[in-house]
N, C-alpha and C positions, 0 to 999 in steps of 0.2 A: 503494499499501499504505499504510495507516492503522499507524504505530506510535508509541504514549506510553508513553515510558521511562522508568524510575526506578532510580537506581542506588543501590546499599547501601553501608553505613557497612564498615571492614574489619570492624568487632566482627562485625557482621550475616553478611558474607560467609564468617568464618573458622567462626560457629554454624552457614550453611546447607553447607559444605565437611563438618565433622563428621556432621550429619544427614544428608548422603550418604551417607556411607561406612556410617555406621549401616543404613542403607536396604537398600543394596546386600547388606549382610551378612544382613541379616533376608531378603531376596528369594535369598540363597545365589546372589548373581550375581558368577561369577568374570570377576575382571579382567586375567588370563593364561590360557594355553593351556599344558597339559602337556607337557612336552619330548619325548615319544613322539607327540603330536599334531602338535607343528612339523616333528617330522621327517618325518611320512608327509606334509606338508605339500609337502617339499620335495622326496621323493619322486613325489609327485602330477604335480607340473609337469614333473618330467622324463620322467616318461610318458605325458602327455598326448598324445594323439593325434587333428589336425586333419580334419575332416570331408572328404571326398571333393567335395562340393557347395561350388563357390566361388561367392562374393555378394560378392568384397570388390569389384564395379565399384560397387555401391551405393552411394552418398554420402551413408550415415550419418550419425546427429546426435544427442545427447543432451542434455536439458533436466533439469539439476539443480541444487540448490542448488551454489553458488560452489565450495565446499570439499568435497563429497561427491566420494570416489574409489572406492567399489563401487557401480560402475553397472550397473544390472539390464537396462536398454532402452536400444534406441537407433532410429531409425526414419527413414523416407524415404518422403514422401508424394508424390503425383503425379496429374495428372491422364490417364484412358483416355481413348483414342480413339474418338471417338464418343459421348463422355458420360461422366459416374461418376468414380470417384477408385479408385485400388491405394494403399493402407497397406502398406509392408513396416515390419515391428516386429520387430526382434532381442529376444532374451531372452538372457542370460549360462545357459551351457551349465555349470551345476554338475556334475552328472553326469559329466560328463568327468574331472573331477579326484576327485569325492568318490564311491568305490567301494562297493557296499551290503556291510558287516561290516567296514570297514576302520576304524583311529582315529580317520580325519574323519567317519565317519557315525555310529560312535558317541559323537561329542563333540557333530556338532549335533543330534542325538536326547535328550540330555542339555538342551541351550541352547534348542531350540524355536526362537526368532526372537533379531533383534539389539534388544536392550536401549538405549535413548538415553537418558545422564542429561546434565544441564548442562556438569558437569566432561569427562564422558567418555563412550564407546560400550563396549557389550561386545557385540562383534559373533557371529554365529550359526558363521562359518567364519575363520580366519585371515587375516589382512589379507596376509600372503603371497601368499594366493590371492584372498581376495575383492576387494581391493585392486591387485592385479597380472594375471596373463593370465587371470584367468576375467574381469573387468572389461570393460566397453565402454568403456575407456578411447581414445584417439583416436589413432590411429596405429598401431594394433599390430592383427596379426592374430591373431582368437580364435575359437573354437567357439562357435556359438549354436543357438538354436533359433529360426528365422525364420519368423514367421509371414505370410501375404500374404493379407489382405481386399480384396477388390473389393466396393466400391458403387458404388449408380446415385448420378444425380443428385440424390436427394433424403435423400441418406444414410444410407437402407438397406444392409445387407450382404446381399449376392448369392450370396458365396460365400468362403469359409475355408479356408485350410488351412497347416499347420505342417511344416517337415522341419529335418533338421541342416544347416547350412553352416558356414563358415567365414565370417568380415564383418571390416570394418576400417570402425572407426567415423573421419569425417572432423573431427569438431569438438566440443566440449562445450561447449556454450551453456548459462546460467543463466536462470531465468524473468524477471528485472527487466528484463536486455537485449533478452531476444526480445520480450518485451511493448511494450520502448521503439520497438522496429522495426517490430513491427508496426503499433503505433498510428501510426509517422511515415511507415508505406509505404515502407521502408529494405528491409524485409525480402525476402530470396532466395526464388521460390517455394515450393520445398519447407518452408519456414518459414511464409510466409504462407498456405499451405493449411492450416495446424492451426487457424488461427480460423474460415476456412470451413468443412471437415469438423468442428469441435469445436461448432460453432453447430448445425450441420443435425443431428449426433448428440444434441445438449442438446434439440433439436425431437422427435424420435424419442422419446427419453426420456421427455418430458412428455405424448406422445402415447401412450405405453403405460402412463402411470400411475407412473412412477418416482417417488420422493421424495428432493431433495435439500436438505438443513438445511445453509444456509452460514451457522451462526456464527462469529463469528471466536474463532480459538484463542488460547490463551494462549501465550507461546512464551520457555523460559527460556534466554537464550545467555551466552555466556562469552568475552569479548573484551578481548584486551590485560591481561588478570588482573582484570578483572570482571565480575560479573555482572550482566545486567539482565532485565526482567520486561517485556512487551509485549503487547496487544493487535496480533493480526495478520492483515488482511483478505483472505484468498486472492487473488491477482491473476485476472485472467479466464483469462490464459493455462493457471495451474495447473488451472484446470476443463476446459478444451479438452485439455489433456494427459491428465487422469483419463478423459475421454472414449473416447480410444483403449485406456487399460488396461483398463476397462469393458466395452468391445467385444469385447477380445479375451477376458476372462474368460469371456461370454454365448458366444462362438463356442468356446470350450475346452468348457464345459458343455454344449452342444447336441454336439458332435462326441463326448463321452463318450457323451452318451444314445446318439447312435446308434448308438456301436459294442457297449453294452451292459454298460462297466464303467467306473467312475470313480465320483469323487468332488467330493460339490457344497458350496457353502454356500448352505443354504435357513433362509430363514426366514416363520415363517407370519403370517398376516394376525393382527390384534386381533379377537376375537370377545366379548369379555367387555363386557356390554352396560352395567356398572358405568362401565368405565375410557372407553367411547365417550360415553356420557353426561357425563361428567365432564368430559372435552375439549369438546366441546362446550361445556359451561356456561363454561369457561375465555374460551372465545373470546366468549361473549355478553358476560360480566362484563367484557373487554378489548376492547369495540365494536368487534369484527373480524365482521364479516360472512359466516358461514360460510351461504350458501344451500342450502337444500334440493337434492339432487341433485348437488349439487358435492362431488367426489372429496375425501380427505384432501390425499393428494397434489397436487393442482390448487391447493388453499387454501394449503399450505405455499410449493410453488414460487410462487405470485404475491405473498410476504409481504418487506418489507423489513428485516433484521436492524438498520437504522440507526436505524430506528423503535423505542423502547424499547418500547411495548405491544405489537409483532410481535416483537421479541427476548425478551418474557417468554413468548409463547407457544408460540415455537419450543423455549424451553427445557423447558417442560413438556410439550409436545404429543407428547415423544418415547415418552411412557407408549404410543404409540400403535403402536410399533414393540417387536415382543418379541425376546428373544434371541434372534441365531442361532446356527445350528448346523450340523454338518458331517453328510454324510447319504452314507453309501457305498454301493455296488452292485455287482455282476458276474454273469458269464454271462447277463446278458438279464433278470437279476431286478430291473425298474425300479420304484422305491421309489413311493409314493401320491403322494408331495411332492416335488417338485422345484424351486420356485419360491422365489426369495428375492423377499418382499415388498416392500423397498423398491428395489429392481430392478426389480420388476415383470417378470422374467424368471429362466429358470435360471442360474446364476452360479457361477464358483468362483474360489478365487486361483490363478494361474498365472505372476504377471508380476514377481515379485518373489524367485526362489530365492537370492540372494545374503543376502538378510535376513530369510528365510522357509521353513521347513523343508516344510511341505508342497508348496509350487510346483515343487519339481523332482521330485515322483511326479506332479503332474498335469501338468506338460510333457511328460512319458516317457510318460503313457498317450495324451496325443494324437499325440505322434511315432509312437505304435504305430499306432493307430486310422488314421490318415493313409495310413499305408503300408501299410493291411492286414495287419499282423502280431498277434499276441499279444504283449500286455505283457509284458516280463521278470519274471521269476517275484520277484523283489527287490520290484518293486512290488508286484505280485500277494499277497505274503507280508505287505507291511504294511500293506495295504489298509484292512483292518479295525482295527489298532491306531493307525492316523494321527486320529482324532478323538480319541482320549486322549490321546496325545503332544501335540496340538495345546491341548487344555483346559489344558495344564502351562505353557504360554506366559505369558509375566509382562509383556509388552511394555506394556497398558493399564494396569496397576498401576505400574509403574515411571515411566510417563508423567504419569498424574495422581496420585502420591504426589510427585513430584520438583516440578511444578506448586505444590503445597500447601506444600512446605519451601520454594520460594523465596518464595511470597507472603508466611509468617509472618518471614522474613527481612527482605523490603523493609520491612515494618512493625512490626519489633522492636524500634525506639527511639521508636516514635509513639504507644504505647497511649496514652488519654485524649484522641487528637485527634479533631475531627469531619469524617466526608467525606461528600462527597454522592454517592447510589448509587440504583440501581433494584432494586424487588424482582424476582425472576426466578422466583423458584420457592418454593413452600409446601409446608407439610407436607401428605401426603394426607389421614392419619387424621383430622384435625380439620377439623369442617366451619367451624371459626372457627380457622384456622392463627396463631398465635402465632410460630412459628419459622417459619425458609425461609433463602433464599439471597439475600444482597447484591451486587450488580456495580457496583463502583465505577466509574467514568471514568478515574479516573486518582488511584491508581496503579491499574496494570493486574490488579488483583484481585477473583476472587469469595468470599466468606466467609459464616461461620455467621452469622444474626443472631436475634437475641431481642426479643421487644416485651411491654410491659404489657398492648396492645389487638391487636386485630386486626391482620394483615400484608395489606395489600391487593396483590394480585398486579398487577404492573407501573406500581405508584406509585413516585413519586420521595420519598426518606428523605430523613432524618438520619442519620448512622449512627456512635455512639460505639465506639470500637475499646478495647477491656476487656482484650484479650489478643491476642500475637502470639509465640511462639515455638517455630521451629522444631525445639528439643528437649523439648518437651512432650510426655510421653508416652499421653496421652490421645488422644482422636478427631479433637478438633477444636483444631488448632494455633493459630486464627485466632477470634474471636471478636469480633461488635457487639452493642450493642446501639441501639435508636431511641433517638432525643433527642426 
C-alpha cells in the first residue's frame, strides 16, 4: 500500500477542525442521537429474537479496517465436492432491531447513511446497536441474512439463496494482515480462497464488460491527535473482497427481478456521440492506443494508474459513466432498463445495512423471494419512496468536501511555494483549456489550477500555490497557477 503523508501544523489542524464543524452544520449532520432514539435502541436490544436456523457452526470471518466496529459482512469460503466453490456470506440483520415505524426507523430515514469525517463519524444507527449486537463482531451470536452462493470452477455463479440465520463470526481480520498472509502462503484455506475466488470473479467481470477504475484514493485520518492526508492504493485483497459483495448485489438483483418486485441500482450507457468522441480524442492526445472495436471497459481495465498519462485518462474518462439511479418495480412490472452499465449486469445495494438505509429493504425483499413469500407491507409501502430518500444521502458530499478541507489545511502555510504535479483534468467547455485539476505527487493534493496558456492533459507542470484556506467561503479553497 503506497502512503505519502504530510503532517499539519497546529494552526492548520485548528483551522481544519473549525472547517469540519462548519461543514457538519451546513450538511445538518447530527453528532448525537435524541434521547428517545437511544431509549428505543436499548428496548430493541432487549426484544430482539434470534432466528430458528442455526448456522453458528460456520467459522465465519470479517475483513475490515482494524478500528471498525460496525461490521456488516462476514464470510466463509470452501471448495465444493466435485469442483467449484461455495461462499457463505452473512449480512447484518438490521431489521431484527429496527422495526418499521419505530423511532429507530424514523431516525434512519432522516440520516439515510453513515457519514464519515476525519475527526468523527455520524452513524446511521445508534452505536449501541450498530457496534454491538447487530454487528458481526467475533464471538457473539447475532441474527443475520445468510447468503449461500455456489460457483463453478471458473467462478460463475450457479445458484444463490438467502435466509435468516443466527451466526457467530470467529475472527476479525484486517486487509493488510490478510494480504500479508495470503502473499506469504500462511493464510488458512478459507482465507486463501478469497484470492482464488476473487481473481476468478475479476475475470468474469472483465468478460462481461464490467468497468473497474482503480485510481488511488485520498484519505484523511486522525491519529494521535494529528491529521494526515495520504494517497492510498487499494490492496488486491480489497478488490477480491469487493468481488464477493458485487456478486451478492448481482444475485440479489436477479432474485428480485425473478420475483417481480424490487429496487435496483441502474446506470445507462453513454450514448452522447460528442462525449464519446471527446473521450476518444483524449486517449489519442495521451498516446493511449484505443483500437477500433475495443470496448471502453476493456481499455480502462488494461490501464495502469501509476502511469501519469493513464491516470489522466482515467480521471477524464469517467464522463463515459452516467449517474447511477434507483429503479423500483413491483407486481411483475419489470422496467425497461435494469442494468448497471459499469457493472454490466443488474445490480442492487444489499451488503451494508448498518451504514446504508436501502440495504435493509433489499435484503428483506430477497429473503421473502427465496422463501416464496410476499414481502412485508412495511417494505412494499416504502418501495417507491426509497429513491427519493436515498437521493437525500450526503455521504459522497461529506467525503469530497472533507478531503477538500484537509488539502487546504495541509497547504495553509505554504502559499507561494512551487510543487511538481500532473494535469489530470481540464475544463470540457473550452477547446483550448486554461483551467483544470493538478494532481500533486507530494503532498497528497489535487487542486484547481489556472494557466496563461493551454493546459496539456497528462503533462507534468510546475504549480505555484496562490491560495490554501480551509475557511475560505468560495468554491476553490486551493488554487494554483502554472509557473
